[in-house]
N, C-alpha and C positions, 0 to 999 in steps of 0.2 A: 507521624510513626516516632516514638521515642528512644533514642540509645540512651543504654545502661553499659555501664563500663565493671566488670566483675575483675577484683586484683586479687586473686587468691591463688595457693601454692598447692591448695588441697584439690585433687582432678575429681576425687569422688563427691566433696561437695558440688564441683562445677559443673560436675553431669546432673547432678541431682537437682543444681537452681534451676538449670536449661532444660532442663523436663518437663517441667510445669506451664513452661512461657508461651505467652501468646504472639505468635508470630503476627497477624495482625496489626497488633500495636505496638510490639518493640522489637531491638535489634540489639541484643547483646553479644558483646565482644570480651572476649574473656584473657588476661593476663597473669603470666606468673613474676615478672620482675619489674621491680617499682620503675627504672628508667624507660622501659618500654611501657607503661602505663602515662607516665608524665609526657612522654613526646606524642603521645595518640590525644592525651588532652589538649595540646598545643592546637589542633586543628579546629576546635573549637563546635564540634559536632554531640559532644558527650553532654547530658541532659541530667545522669544521676550517677553518682561512681557509689560502688558497695567494696570498701574496702576489708577483707580479713583478716581480725587483729586475734584469732584464736594462737593457740601455741602453736608455733615453729613457723609461723606466717609474718606476717607484719604489724605493727607497729605505731602508735597514734602521731610519730614525727612524719608518715607518708601523707596522712589524713592532714596533718599541720600544712606541708607544704601545697597541700591543693587547696586549703583555704586560702593562702598567701596568694599562691600563683592563679588561681582558677575560681573566683569567689562565685561566680556565675551558679558553677555546679552544684547538685546536689550533694552531701555528704552521707553516707550513711555506713556505719560500722556493723560486722558479724561477730560476732565471740561466742567463746564455748562456756563463758561462764554466766550461769543463769542468773546468780545475783546482780548481776548489771544492766540486765533487759527486760526489769519490772514497767510494764507499761510502754516498752520502748524508748528508754528515757536514755539520753545521750551516752555514748559512756566514756566520754573524753569531754572531759568540761570545755567549752569555746571552741571545740574544733569540729565533731561530728555531730549530725542534726539529730537523728534521733538511731537509734538500736536495734540488732534483734538477734535472735539467738540460733545457733546452727541446729538446737535441736526442734527447731520448730520446723512444722509440713512444711514444703517446698509451697502448696498454693497458700498457708497463711502469709508467707514470706510475700509473695505477687498480690495478694492482696493488700497488704500493707503499703506494698510500691505502687498500685493503684491508688490509694486513698491520698499518697502523696501528693503524687499528679493531679487528684481532685483539689487539693487545695492550691495546687501550683495555680491552676486553671483560673479559680476565684480570686487569687492576690495578683495576676499578671493577665487581667482580660485587657482589651485594646482601649476601652470606653475609660475604662480607672485610668490605665496608665496618660490615656491623653489630657486627663483634666489633672491629673496629678503632675504631670509637666508644667503647667500654668500657673502653682501653687511659689511664691517667693521665702514662706518660713518653714523650710522641710527639714527636719533635725537629722544630723550625721551621728554615727558612733563613731568618738573619737579614737585615736590612734592609740591613746593614753590604757583603753579598756584591753584591746588585745594584746597590748604589751605586759599587763595583769595578768590577764590568763595565762598567757605566755610565762611568766615567772613562776607563777604559782604552781603550775602544773612541774614544772622545773626545781620546787625547791629552791626557789631563791630566798636569801638573807631578808628580815625584815629591814635592816638597812638599805641593801639594793633596793627594796620595792616602796622604801620611804621617798630616798632620791628621787627616783623615777616618778612617784607623785608630785614632789615639790615643785614638779618644772611645770605644772597647772595651778597658779595661783587661786585658780575660783576654786577647783576640787580640794585643795590643801585649806585653805580656809574653809568649806563647809567641814570637813574631817574634823577640823578642830574645835568648830560649833558644836557637833552632835557630842564630841570626846567630853567636853566642857559642860553639859548638858547636867543639873541633878541627877536624871538617872545613871549615867556613866559617872560623875564626881572625877574628871580626870585631872582636871586643875592643872593642864600644860601646854606649853607652846610648841613642844617636839610632837612631829607627824610621826617618828618612831613610836615612842610611847601614845599615842592615839591610837595607831593602828593594836597595840597589844591593848588596850582597854576594850576597842571595839568589835575589834575583828574584820577580816579580811572581806565577808560576805556583807557585812554594811556599807565598807568602800566601795565595793561593786555596786551596792543601793546608791553611794553618792554619786559617783558615775554617771549612773543612767538616767536619775533622776536630775543631775543638772544638764543633760544632753535634753529632756523632754522640757523641763521648764524653765531654763534658763533663756525661755524664745521671747525675743524683742517684741514679736507684735502679739504678745499675750497682755491683756488686762491683768492687774497686777490683783485685785480681788477675786477674778477668776482661777486667776494663778494660785491664789492662796484656798481657796474653795476644794479644788481637783488634787491640792497636794495634801491637803486634810483624808482625801476621800482615797487616793490610791494608796498613802499612809496606812488608814486604818485596814483597806482591803487588804492587803501585805499582813498585815499582824493575825487579823481574823482567819485567813488562810491557813497559816503555820500555827495557827490555834486547832483548828478544823482538824488537819492532818494531824496533830500531836495526840489531842483530848477526844477526837471522835473516833478517826480511820486509827488510830494506836499507831502512828508512822510519824517520820521525819519529811519534813518535804526533799525531794530532791536537791541536793548543792545545786546543780546544774542548770536548777529554773528558777529556782528560788526569790530571784527578782519579778516574777512572773505578775504580783500582785499590784508591783509600784506601775506596770506596763502595758496592763491589759483593757487599759483606756486611754495608749497614749495617741488615739485616733482623733478621740475628740478632744483632747486640746491640740493639737494639728490644726482640726479643723477651723475648733475658734480662732487660733493666730491668723487664720488665711481666709474666712469666710465668716466674720463677729459680726456681721448685718442677717444672712442667710442662717445662721445656724442661732440665733436668736429670735428671728423668725420662728425655726424648727421647733425650738421651746415652749413659743408662745401659743403656736396651736398644737400641741401635743397635752402640754399644760390646760388648756380650755375645752378641750374634747379628747375625751378618756378613750376614746373606740379607736382614735388613732396609735397606729405605731410609731415609735422613734427612729426605729431603723428604716423603714419605709417611706417617711417624713424626710427624713435625711436626703434620702434618694431621690425623690421628688422635688425637693427645693433647690438641692447640692449639687446632685447626681451621682453620689456615691456615700456610702454609710460609714461609720467612724470605724465598727468593725471590720471593713474592707480596708480602711486605710490603715488602718493598726495593723492588721495581717500583711499589709504588704509592707509596711514599714520595716518589720521585726524579720519578714522574708528577706530583704534589702539590705540587712546588717550582718543577715545570715545566722541569726540566732534560731536553737532547738526548736525541731516542729511541734513541740508539745506546747513552746510557746507560742507559735506562731498561731495555732490551733484557739490558744484560750483568747487573743485576742480579736481573732478574724469568729467565733462562734459561742463565746461566753453568752449571747442573748438566745442561740439554740442549742441547750449543752444535752438533748436527745439528740440531734442529728445522727443518722446512722453512718456518715460518711466520716466522722471523728474518730481517729486513732485513740488519743489518750482520752477516755470518757471521764473517767475519774477526776483529773483535771480540770479539765472543761467545768464540770458541775459542780466541782469544789471553789472556783471562781466566779462563778454565776452565784451562788450561795454568799461568799462574803462580800461581792458587790454589792447585793441587794440589801444587805444587812450593815455594811459601812456606810451606805444615805443613811438608813434607817437610824443606825445610830446618832448620826450627825444630825438627824431629824429634817434633813433636806429632801422636799419632793419636788424641788423644780425640774430635775433632772428625771429620765426615765428610770425607771423603779420597779420592775416585773418581776415574779420570781415565778418560776415552774413548781407548782407544786408536788410534782412528781420524782423533782431530782432527790429530795431527801428519801425517799423509798429505796430508788435506785442508787444511792449512795449506800446504803443499809442503817439508815439513821432513823428514828422516829420522833417525830415533833416534838413531845416530850423531853426526849432526851435533848435537843439541840434546843429547845426554849431552855433549861435548865442550864444548859452549856452557856447560852447565849447573855444571859440575866448575870451568871458570874465574870463573863468576860467583858461586860458590860464596865464591871468596877474598876477594872485596869486599864482600861481603856483613854 
């Protein structure tokens, strides 16, 4: 049975939330005070905490404390602002993992929670965890990433952010390299000026990519190929949202193009011979699926590993889903179908743009239709996009 802690001062909403709960699967504990909720979390029995951040209730500081002090607990926010609940995107960058609106029916909210626990089951099954425990090269998200998120949320000055970033020489070097490329042409050795040129979203991109691709166990040639792939995936994904879906990719999950294939990168650094065998088998027999072959040869797939790592890092659920399900984008269990389908398309066309066919390069033709995009419109978009990639 799963234990859910609801922190809300809204008794009407608490009753509403409790009424449709399946008592055979869930135990609900409702609290109105922040300190009481934090004390309860200390007993280690809570699986998911729902924090009511609507007017007159709590703010993001409570979720941030839960993230810091109880990182293994799933964090969900509930808000009355419709603009922040689109596709259950997290309402607060870097702290809540998903969001729902108080206007949703209680059945919708419980259906969302049920899907969250299905994801947890997939990324934390015992066999997967046992195999991962034997791996030597498993990346961990650096403290500087969480510090940067905290500083951004609290409107820190560029000077303070620059000072924090300068504490990591590798990240500093990569920020300056990007700022001084022909695209930005900053011509600077100042981290402060570099941040002004490239923006904080790109700084976060650099920290995450440094975490994934700064792995000593990875062959340099393989690193370059996959770095190019995820970079293109990110650009294509952003373009799909702006040009075809008519919206901006939510900034809270804007790095997913870089991270959707993190499982492949980590598999290659830990099981290079086995991964090479998978590639050879799939390349020689087109009837074989990449994921199924990975499971047979290695024991788990790059999607499962990717989902596990992003969950371990406490990143938003839409990102976890995209890593876990980007080769199964029409699965009924997916919460944020639009994002997963868009990542599926971006992944395929990034490999296509590279003219690289060695790795799995399958696209579900029904995805474009589900996204409301005609093949003709997408083909025109892709032709124009290739000119600037």
